[in-house]
C-alpha positions in Angstrom: -3.5 -2.6 -17.9 -6.4 -3.6 -15.7 -7.8 -0.9 -13.5 -7.9 -1.5 -9.8 -11.1 -3.4 -8.9 -13.9 -1.9 -6.8 -15.2 -4.3 -4.2 -18.9 -5.1 -3.8 -18.6 -3.8 -0.2 -17.2 -0.4 -1.4 -19.8 1.8 0.3 -19.2 0.2 3.7 -15.4 0.3 3.1 -15.5 4.0 2.3 -17.5 4.6 5.5 -14.7 2.7 7.4 -12.1 4.9 5.7 -14.0 8.1 6.8 -14.4 6.7 10.3 -10.7 6.4 10.7 -10.4 10.2 10.4 -6.9 9.7 8.9 -7.3 11.0 5.3 -5.4 14.2 4.6 -3.9 14.4 8.0 -0.3 15.6 8.6 2.6 13.2 8.5 3.5 11.4 11.7 6.7 9.8 12.8 5.0 6.7 14.0 4.1 5.9 10.4 7.2 7.3 8.8 9.4 5.1 11.1 7.7 2.0 9.5 8.2 3.1 5.9 11.8 4.2 6.7 12.5 0.8 8.2 11.1 -0.9 5.2 13.2 1.1 2.7 16.3 0.2 4.8 15.5 -3.4 5.6 14.5 -4.4 2.0 16.9 -2.1 0.2 14.0 -0.6 -1.9 13.6 3.0 -3.0 9.9 3.3 -2.2 7.6 2.3 0.7 4.2 3.7 1.6 1.4 3.4 4.0 -1.5 4.0 1.7 -5.2 4.7 2.4 -7.5 3.9 -0.5 -10.2 6.6 -1.0 -13.0 6.7 -3.6 -10.9 7.8 -6.5 -7.4 8.1 -5.1 -4.7 6.4 -3.1 -3.4 8.8 -0.4 -0.1 8.2 1.3 -0.2 8.6 5.1 3.6 8.0 4.8 5.7 7.7 1.7 9.4 7.2 1.3 10.8 7.7 -2.2 7.9 9.6 -3.6 7.3 13.3 -3.8 3.6 13.2 -4.3 1.1 12.6 -1.5 -1.5 10.8 -3.6 -2.2 9.1 -6.9 -5.1 7.9 -9.0 -6.7 4.8 -7.6 -7.5 3.2 -10.9 -3.8 2.7 -11.8 -2.6 2.0 -8.3 -0.8 -1.2 -7.3 -2.3 -0.8 -3.8 -5.8 -0.7 -5.3 -5.2 -4.3 -6.4 -3.4 -5.4 -3.2 -6.3 -4.0 -1.1 -8.5 -7.0 -1.9 -6.0 -9.7 -1.1 -6.0 -11.3 2.3 -2.3 -12.3 2.1 0.8 -10.5 0.8 0.4 -9.5 -2.8 3.7 -9.8 -4.8 4.5 -8.8 -8.3 8.1 -10.0 -8.9 8.5 -8.4 -12.4 5.8 -5.9 -13.5 7.0 -6.1 -17.1 6.0 -9.8 -17.2 2.7 -9.3 -15.4 -0.4 -8.9 -17.7 -2.1 -6.6 -15.1 0.8 -4.1 -14.8 3.1 -4.4 -17.8 1.6 -1.3 -19.5 0.8 0.6 -16.2 1.9 4.3 -16.4 3.9 3.8 -13.2 5.8 0.9 -14.9 6.4 2.4 -18.3 7.0 5.8 -16.8 8.2 7.4 -13.6 8.8 5.9 -11.0 9.4 2.8 -13.3 8.2 0.2 -10.8 9.4 -3.3 -11.6 8.7 -5.0 -8.2 5.8 -4.6 -5.8 4.8 -6.2 -2.5 1.7 -5.0 -0.6 -0.4 -6.1 2.3 -3.9 -4.8 3.0 -4.5 -3.0 6.2 -7.9 -3.5 7.9 -10.0 -1.2 10.0 -10.5 -3.0 13.3 -14.0 -1.8 13.9 -15.4 -3.1 10.6 -12.7 -5.6 9.6 -12.8 -4.1 6.1 -9.6 -3.3 4.1 -9.0 0.5 4.1 -5.3 0.7 3.1 -2.1 -1.0 2.1 1.4 -1.2 3.4 3.8 -1.7 0.5 7.3 -1.6 -0.9 8.3 -0.9 -4.5 11.5 -1.4 -6.4 12.8 -0.3 -9.8 14.4 -3.8 -10.3 12.6 -7.2 -10.5 13.1 -9.3 -7.4 11.8 -12.1 -5.3 11.2 -12.4 -1.5 12.3 -15.3 0.6 10.2 -16.6 3.6 12.3 -14.6 6.0 11.8 -11.4 4.1 8.0 -12.1 3.8 7.8 -12.7 7.5 9.6 -9.4 8.2 7.4 -7.6 5.7 4.2 -8.9 7.3 5.4 -7.8 10.8 5.9 -4.3 9.5 2.5 -4.4 7.9 1.0 -5.5 11.1 2.7 -2.7 12.9 1.3 -0.2 10.3 -2.2 -1.6 10.8 -1.9 -1.3 14.6 -0.8 2.4 14.3 -3.6 3.1 11.8 -6.2 1.8 14.2 -4.6 3.5 17.2 -6.7 6.7 16.7 -9.9 4.6 17.1 -8.6 3.2 20.4 -7.6 6.5 21.9 
C-alpha cells in the first residue's frame, strides 16, 4: 500500500481548508442531497464529500459509512485530491496502490473507487474530494463519467457557497 501523497503546496492547501470554515461543521441537506443522488444514480453503497485535513479525511456528507472521518494516509480521497481529472480505480485488488489497503482487505471492502478533487475558489487549491465507492469491481462509461463530474461540480459549488455568502 502506498500512503496518500502530501503535495508540495500542503501548507497553502491547509490554509485554504481552514479558510473554508467547513471542517467539523454539522451535516447539511445541500451536501447530503448530492451524496444521496450519487448512491442512487450509480447504484453504489458509499458516496462522500470529503475534506482532506492534515492527518485525516473528514466527511462533510457520507452515505453508507458510520464514521465521520478516517486516516488520511490510507484514504482513497487523499490520492484523488492531487488529480485534475476524475480518478478511477476499477478493481482495487488489481491495483498496486490499493490492493493491500485496510479498507480493501477489511471493512468496508472497497473494490471500486471514483473521485474528483474539489477546489477552493479563492486559492484554486484542492481541499476535498467527491467520491463514490463500491464493494464490487466496475467500470464507468462516458455517460456515467459525465453525470459523476456534474455532481462533483455541484459539490464544489456548494462547498464554496459559504465563501460567497
